[in-house]
C-alpha positions as CSV (number, residue, x, y, z in Angstrom):
1,M,57.4,12.5,13.4
2,I,55.4,15.7,12.4
3,H,57.1,18.9,12.9
4,K,56.0,21.3,15.0
5,K,57.6,25.0,15.7
6,C,59.0,25.5,18.9
7,S,60.3,28.5,21.4
8,P,61.2,29.4,24.6
9,S,58.3,31.8,24.5
10,P,55.4,29.4,23.1
11,I,52.8,32.1,21.4
12,H,49.9,30.0,23.1
13,V,51.5,30.6,26.8
14,C,52.4,34.4,26.0
15,L,49.3,35.6,24.5
16,L,46.7,34.0,27.3
17,L,46.3,37.7,28.6
18,A,44.6,39.0,25.4
19,V,42.0,41.4,26.5
20,A,38.7,40.6,26.1
21,V,36.8,43.4,23.0
22,T,33.2,44.3,22.1
23,L,33.4,43.0,18.6
24,A,29.6,42.2,16.9
25,I,29.0,38.1,16.4
26,P,30.0,37.3,12.7
27,A,27.3,36.9,10.0
28,S,26.6,33.7,8.8
29,A,26.7,33.5,4.9
30,E,26.9,29.8,4.5
31,W,28.2,27.9,1.0
32,N,27.7,24.5,0.0
33,E,30.4,22.0,1.2
34,Q,31.7,18.8,-0.3
35,V,34.5,16.6,0.8
36,L,36.4,16.3,-2.1
37,Y,38.0,13.4,-0.8
38,S,39.3,12.0,2.6
39,F,42.6,10.6,2.8
40,Q,42.9,7.0,4.1
41,G,46.5,6.7,5.3
42,G,48.4,3.7,5.9
43,A,51.5,2.5,3.4
44,D,48.9,2.8,0.5
45,D,47.8,6.4,1.1
46,G,48.3,9.7,2.3
47,S,47.3,11.6,5.6
48,V,47.8,15.3,7.3
49,P,48.0,17.5,4.1
50,A,50.8,19.6,4.3
51,G,49.5,22.7,2.6
52,G,47.4,24.1,0.1
53,I,46.3,23.0,-3.0
54,V,46.9,23.8,-7.1
55,F,45.1,23.4,-10.3
56,D,46.7,22.2,-13.2
57,K,44.4,23.8,-17.3
58,Q,42.6,20.7,-17.0
59,G,41.1,21.2,-13.4
60,N,43.5,18.3,-11.9
61,L,44.2,19.2,-8.1
62,Y,47.5,18.6,-6.8
63,G,48.9,18.8,-2.9
64,A,51.6,16.8,-0.8
65,T,50.6,15.3,2.4
66,T,53.0,14.7,5.4
67,G,52.0,11.4,6.2
68,G,50.9,8.2,4.5
69,G,53.5,6.2,2.3
70,P,56.7,5.3,3.6
71,A,57.1,9.5,4.2
72,G,54.6,11.5,2.8
73,T,52.9,11.5,-0.6
74,V,52.3,13.9,-3.6
75,F,48.7,13.9,-5.1
76,Q,46.5,14.1,-8.0
77,L,42.9,14.5,-7.2
78,R,40.7,14.3,-11.2
79,P,37.3,15.6,-11.6
80,P,34.5,13.4,-12.4
81,A,33.0,13.2,-15.8
82,Q,29.7,13.7,-14.4
83,K,28.2,16.4,-11.7
84,G,27.9,14.3,-8.4
85,D,30.4,11.7,-9.4
86,P,33.5,11.1,-7.2
87,W,37.1,12.6,-7.5
88,T,39.8,10.6,-8.1
89,E,43.0,10.1,-5.9
90,T,46.2,8.7,-7.3
91,L,49.5,9.0,-5.6
92,I,51.9,10.6,-8.2
93,Y,54.9,10.3,-6.1
94,Q,55.6,8.7,-2.9
95,F,58.8,9.9,-0.6
96,Q,61.3,7.3,0.7
97,G,63.1,8.9,3.4
98,E,65.9,9.1,4.9
99,S,67.4,5.4,4.4
100,S,67.2,6.3,0.4
101,K,68.3,10.0,0.8
102,D,64.9,11.3,-0.9
103,G,63.3,13.7,1.0
104,S,60.9,13.3,4.2
105,E,58.1,14.9,5.3
106,P,56.5,16.8,2.9
107,S,56.2,20.7,4.8
108,G,54.4,23.4,2.8
109,G,51.8,23.1,-0.7
110,L,53.3,22.7,-4.3
111,I,53.6,25.2,-6.9
112,M,53.2,24.4,-10.7
113,D,55.4,26.3,-13.7
114,A,53.9,26.5,-16.9
115,A,55.0,23.4,-18.2
116,G,53.6,21.5,-15.0
117,N,56.4,20.5,-13.3
118,L,55.8,20.8,-9.8
119,Y,57.5,21.6,-7.0
120,G,57.8,21.8,-3.2
121,V,59.7,21.2,0.1
122,T,60.3,17.9,3.2
123,A,61.3,19.2,6.1
124,Y,63.6,15.9,6.5
125,G,65.3,13.7,4.6
126,G,68.2,14.2,1.7
127,T,71.8,13.9,2.1
128,G,72.4,16.6,4.4
129,N,74.2,15.4,8.0
130,C,71.3,17.2,10.6
131,K,70.7,15.1,13.6
132,L,67.6,15.2,15.9
133,L,67.8,13.6,19.4
134,G,71.3,12.1,17.8
135,I,69.8,10.3,14.6
136,L,70.4,11.3,11.6
137,Y,66.7,12.8,9.8
138,G,68.8,14.6,7.0
139,C,68.0,18.7,7.0
140,G,65.7,18.3,4.2
141,T,65.0,19.1,0.2
142,V,63.6,21.2,-2.2
143,Y,62.5,18.7,-5.2
144,E,60.8,19.1,-8.9
145,L,58.2,16.5,-10.2
146,S,57.9,16.4,-14.0
147,P,54.8,14.9,-15.3
148,P,54.9,11.6,-17.8
149,Q,55.7,12.3,-21.0
150,Q,53.0,9.6,-22.1
151,K,49.5,9.2,-20.7
152,G,49.4,7.1,-17.4
153,G,52.8,7.0,-17.4
154,A,55.1,7.8,-14.2
155,W,55.8,11.4,-12.6
156,T,59.7,11.6,-12.5
157,E,61.1,12.9,-9.2
158,T,64.3,14.9,-9.0
159,I,65.7,16.6,-5.6
160,L,67.1,20.1,-6.9
161,Y,68.9,20.4,-3.6
162,S,69.6,19.1,-0.7
163,F,70.4,21.2,2.6
164,P,74.0,19.8,3.3
165,T,74.4,21.3,6.7
166,A,71.9,23.3,9.4
167,K,74.5,26.8,8.7
168,Q,73.0,26.8,5.1
169,G,68.8,25.9,6.3
170,Y,67.6,23.1,8.5
171,V,63.4,22.4,8.3
172,P,62.7,24.0,5.6
173,N,58.4,24.5,5.6
174,G,55.6,26.8,3.6
175,D,55.4,27.0,-0.1
176,L,57.9,28.3,-2.8
177,V,58.0,31.1,-4.9
178,F,59.2,31.9,-8.5
179,D,60.6,35.1,-9.6
180,S,60.9,36.4,-13.2
181,A,64.5,34.8,-14.1
182,G,62.8,31.4,-12.6
183,N,64.9,31.7,-9.9
184,L,63.1,29.9,-6.2
185,Y,62.6,31.7,-3.0
186,G,62.2,29.4,0.2
187,A,62.4,29.6,4.0
188,T,63.8,27.1,6.7
189,S,62.1,27.3,10.4
190,F,65.7,26.8,11.6
191,G,69.8,27.1,10.9
192,G,71.6,29.5,8.7
193,G,73.8,29.9,11.4
194,K,72.9,32.5,13.6
195,G,71.2,32.8,16.9
196,T,71.6,30.3,19.6
197,T,68.5,29.7,21.4
198,C,65.7,29.2,19.1
199,D,65.4,25.7,19.6
200,E,68.3,23.6,21.0
201,F,66.6,20.0,19.7
202,Y,67.4,21.6,16.7
203,G,70.9,23.4,16.8
204,G,69.3,26.7,18.4
205,N,69.8,28.5,14.6
206,C,66.6,30.8,14.0
207,G,65.9,29.8,10.4
208,A,66.7,31.6,7.0
209,V,65.4,32.6,3.8
210,F,66.8,31.0,0.3
211,E,67.3,31.1,-2.8
212,L,67.8,28.7,-5.4
213,S,68.9,29.2,-8.6
214,P,69.1,27.3,-11.6
215,P,72.3,25.9,-13.7
216,K,73.7,27.8,-16.6
217,T,73.2,24.2,-18.9
218,K,71.4,21.8,-18.8
219,G,71.8,18.6,-16.1
220,G,73.7,20.6,-13.3
221,K,73.1,21.6,-10.5
222,W,71.3,24.0,-8.9
223,T,72.9,26.9,-6.4
224,E,71.2,28.2,-2.9
225,K,72.3,31.0,-1.7
226,V,71.0,32.4,2.5
227,L,69.4,35.8,1.5
228,H,69.4,36.2,5.2
229,A,69.7,33.9,8.5
230,F,67.7,35.2,11.6
231,A,69.7,36.0,15.0
232,G,66.4,36.0,17.1
233,G,65.5,38.8,19.4
234,T,64.4,41.8,17.6
235,D,65.6,40.4,14.4
236,G,62.2,37.6,14.2
237,A,63.0,34.2,14.4
238,N,61.9,30.8,12.5
239,P,60.1,32.2,9.2
240,N,57.1,31.1,7.4
241,G,57.3,30.4,3.8
242,G,54.7,31.9,1.5
243,L,57.1,34.9,0.7
244,V,56.1,37.4,-1.8
245,L,57.9,39.8,-4.4
246,D,57.2,43.1,-5.6
247,S,58.1,44.3,-9.0
248,K,62.0,45.7,-7.5
249,G,62.9,42.2,-6.3
250,A,62.5,42.8,-2.7
251,V,61.3,39.9,-0.9
252,Y,58.5,40.0,2.1
253,G,57.9,37.7,4.6
254,T,56.5,36.3,8.3
255,A,58.8,34.9,11.1
256,E,56.3,33.8,13.6
257,F,58.6,34.6,16.7
258,G,61.3,37.2,17.7
259,G,60.6,41.1,17.0
260,F,59.3,43.2,19.9
261,E,61.6,42.3,23.1
262,G,58.8,42.5,26.2
263,G,55.2,42.9,26.4
264,E,53.4,40.1,26.2
265,C,55.3,37.4,24.5
266,G,58.6,38.1,26.9
267,S,61.9,37.4,25.1
268,G,60.7,34.8,22.7
269,G,58.8,38.2,20.7
270,C,55.7,37.6,19.0
271,G,57.0,37.5,15.4
272,T,57.7,40.0,12.4
273,V,57.3,41.1,9.3
274,F,60.1,41.5,6.8
275,E,61.7,43.0,4.0
276,L,64.8,41.7,2.2
277,I,66.2,43.7,-0.6
278,P,68.3,42.6,-3.2
279,P,71.8,43.7,-3.5
280,T,72.6,47.2,-5.5
281,E,76.3,46.1,-6.9
282,N,77.3,43.0,-7.7
283,G,79.0,41.0,-4.4
284,A,77.1,42.9,-1.9
285,G,74.7,40.7,0.1
286,W,70.6,41.4,1.0
287,A,69.6,44.0,3.4
288,Q,67.3,42.9,5.6
289,E,63.9,45.7,7.2
290,V,61.8,45.1,9.9
291,V,58.5,46.1,8.3
292,H,56.1,45.0,11.6
293,R,57.2,43.7,14.9
294,F,53.9,41.8,16.5
295,K,53.0,43.0,20.0
296,G,50.3,40.7,21.1
297,A,47.4,42.5,22.3
298,P,45.3,44.0,20.7
299,D,48.0,43.8,18.2
300,G,48.5,40.2,16.5
301,G,51.1,37.8,17.3
302,G,53.0,34.2,15.6
303,P,52.1,34.9,12.7
304,S,52.6,31.5,11.0
305,A,51.7,31.7,7.3
306,G,52.9,33.8,4.0
307,L,51.7,37.1,2.6
308,I,49.8,38.6,-0.3
309,F,49.9,41.9,-2.1
310,D,46.6,43.8,-3.2
311,T,46.6,45.5,-6.2
312,K,48.1,48.8,-4.9
313,G,51.4,46.9,-2.9
314,R,49.3,46.9,0.1
315,L,50.0,43.3,1.8
316,Y,47.9,41.0,4.0
317,G,48.7,38.0,6.6
318,T,47.1,36.6,9.6
319,T,48.3,35.8,13.2
320,L,47.7,32.6,15.2
321,G,47.6,34.8,17.8
322,G,47.3,38.1,19.8
323,G,44.3,40.7,18.6
324,G,41.2,41.8,21.1
325,G,39.2,38.9,20.7
326,R,39.1,36.4,23.8
327,S,42.3,34.4,24.5
328,G,43.8,36.1,21.9
329,S,43.0,33.9,18.8
330,G,45.0,35.8,16.0
331,T,44.0,38.0,13.5
332,V,43.6,39.4,9.9
333,F,46.0,42.4,9.1
334,K,46.5,44.7,6.7
335,L,50.0,46.7,6.7
336,I,50.0,49.8,4.4
337,H,53.4,51.1,2.9
338,N,53.4,55.2,3.4
339,A,54.8,57.8,1.4
340,N,57.2,58.2,4.2
341,G,58.4,54.6,3.6
342,A,56.9,53.6,6.8
343,W,54.4,50.8,7.0
344,T,51.1,51.3,9.0
345,E,49.5,48.2,10.3
346,R,45.9,47.9,10.5
347,I,43.8,44.9,12.3
348,L,40.8,44.4,9.6
349,Y,39.5,41.4,12.3
350,S,39.9,40.1,15.5
351,F,38.8,36.2,15.8
352,Q,36.9,36.0,19.4
353,F,37.3,32.1,19.3
354,G,33.7,31.2,19.1
355,V,31.1,30.4,15.8
356,D,33.6,32.5,14.1
357,G,36.6,30.2,14.8
358,A,39.9,31.1,15.7
359,E,44.0,30.9,15.3
360,P,44.0,31.2,11.3
361,R,47.4,29.6,10.6
362,A,47.1,29.7,6.7
363,G,47.2,32.9,4.5
364,V,44.4,34.9,3.1
365,V,43.6,35.1,-0.7
366,F,41.8,38.0,-2.7
367,D,38.6,37.8,-5.0
368,A,38.0,40.0,-8.5
369,K,36.7,42.4,-6.0
370,G,38.8,42.7,-3.3
371,R,37.1,40.5,-0.7
372,V,39.4,38.1,1.6
373,Y,39.0,34.4,2.4
374,G,40.9,32.3,4.3
375,T,40.4,29.7,7.6
376,A,40.6,29.4,11.0
377,T,42.2,26.1,12.4
378,E,39.7,25.9,15.5
379,G,36.6,26.9,16.6
380,G,33.2,27.4,14.7
381,A,29.9,26.3,15.2
382,G,31.1,22.6,15.1
383,G,34.0,23.4,16.8
384,G,36.5,21.7,13.7
385,G,37.2,25.5,12.5
386,T,36.1,28.1,9.8
387,V,36.2,28.9,6.3
388,F,35.8,33.0,6.5
389,E,35.5,35.7,4.6
390,L,36.0,39.6,4.7
391,R,34.2,42.3,2.5
392,P,35.5,45.4,2.0
393,S,32.7,48.3,3.4
394,G,34.0,52.1,3.1
395,K,36.9,52.3,6.0
396,S,36.0,48.9,8.0
397,W,35.5,44.9,6.7
398,S,32.4,42.9,7.6
399,F,33.0,39.0,8.7
400,A,30.9,36.1,7.6
401,V,31.3,32.2,8.3
402,L,31.0,30.3,5.2
403,H,31.5,27.1,5.9
404,A,31.6,25.4,9.9
405,F,34.0,22.0,10.1
406,T,32.3,19.8,12.6
407,G,34.4,16.8,12.4
408,K,34.2,12.9,11.0
409,P,32.7,12.7,8.5
410,D,33.6,16.2,7.3
411,G,36.8,17.8,7.8
412,S,38.2,19.8,10.7
413,W,41.5,21.7,11.5
414,P,42.2,23.5,7.9
415,N,45.4,24.4,7.9
416,S,45.3,25.7,4.4
417,S,45.4,29.1,1.9
418,L,42.5,28.2,-0.7
419,V,42.8,28.2,-3.9
420,F,39.2,29.9,-6.2
421,D,38.3,27.9,-9.6
422,A,36.9,29.8,-13.0
423,A,33.6,29.2,-11.3
424,G,34.0,30.9,-8.0
425,S,33.9,28.1,-5.9
426,L,37.4,28.1,-3.4
427,Y,39.2,24.8,-2.7
428,G,41.6,23.9,0.4
429,T,42.4,20.8,2.8
430,T,41.7,19.8,6.2
431,E,44.7,18.0,8.0
432,Q,42.3,16.0,10.3
433,S,38.9,14.2,10.2
434,G,37.3,12.3,7.5
435,T,36.5,9.3,7.3
436,G,40.1,7.6,7.2
437,Q,40.6,5.1,9.3
438,D,44.6,4.7,9.9
439,C,44.9,7.7,11.7
440,G,43.4,7.3,15.2
441,N,41.0,9.8,16.6
442,Y,41.9,12.7,14.6
443,G,41.4,10.8,11.3
444,C,43.8,11.6,8.4
445,G,42.8,15.1,6.4
446,T,40.2,16.1,3.7
447,V,40.6,18.1,0.1
448,F,37.5,20.0,0.2
449,E,35.2,22.3,-1.5
450,V,33.2,25.5,-0.5
451,S,30.6,27.2,-3.7
452,P,28.5,30.2,-3.2
């Protein structure tokens, strides 16, 4: 079972009324693309990558897959000793699922600490009492994978936190983030104890942002705290992971639904960007402020990924719908913090569902020159989505397609943020296509590289 977010007012329906715009056809700046690995699925390999990938100091890549194995996997890709040889994949962990109280179905990418430990979330599994359609699936977990102490040894999995009930959060998703004190922050799509109409199958609650604090003594338990529970409506609903922290410890993120009531998305809302402000007194709660409420067109709608700061404290992200493009095909946006404390949104690009792509579902990254890179899951000249670049040019931005995915044996449906290597090449994953035979017509997904 692969989790798909639901809403009383789905973004694909509510944004069909987007007006057409007259943007120029995007330029082509084709980079060289290479599929580093095609997942094969089944019991012996992963399928459907769950998010982006991360490098270690030796140049190995790590990521997670929603499918494959008993209940999802974590994989390592080792670069070849000689240029042109294939990368080598190893499954460093296979989740065992509900029957073993292990996690089930990773639902985000991985982050790595300075010691080489990996951290991520699973949507289901664990010891929690959450049920879906009357079946006990668990409420999800936060896990750690520690590298072997001796070369060739096994990685060690530790469940840092198993969400016990939906009130603490249900279906954690997206990437985690550390603060300077070693606390982890993340989001759950459902649960939290507030809101009653977000999704009846998941208990109705509209999601939560949580903090997970490490034990004060070695071997102790990590402690979870719900920083904010979403109530739906103007508050926002169904938060994504990929949170970012500013220098004062405030947490920023996106909620896919909720926000503005009315307009194109109706009562379901087109989503929000929010800020969570830490308490100034002991025992006080975190305060939430809505930074921006999306309205559909020509604004964006349905942010389904996290955010990133630039060096001047401006926020950047994507929406899978809305904007001024054909059929409301999504945007890349920027939010500027003004001197009066308010935030102003600017649309950097509206997707046209043509050769440029459509429906970006992952966040963006910067290079050293301030250029923005990301993926769009659909469209493109090959029909399988695109990797794109946005270059600042005065007050405007120029858009270029770096690669258009074509489906088997290439990838399709890129749904991950990207990561750079030292040479300036970009790496990411696609959820579909490749050469895998065990995943039906859609394929099992890939890990890819695009190089200038």
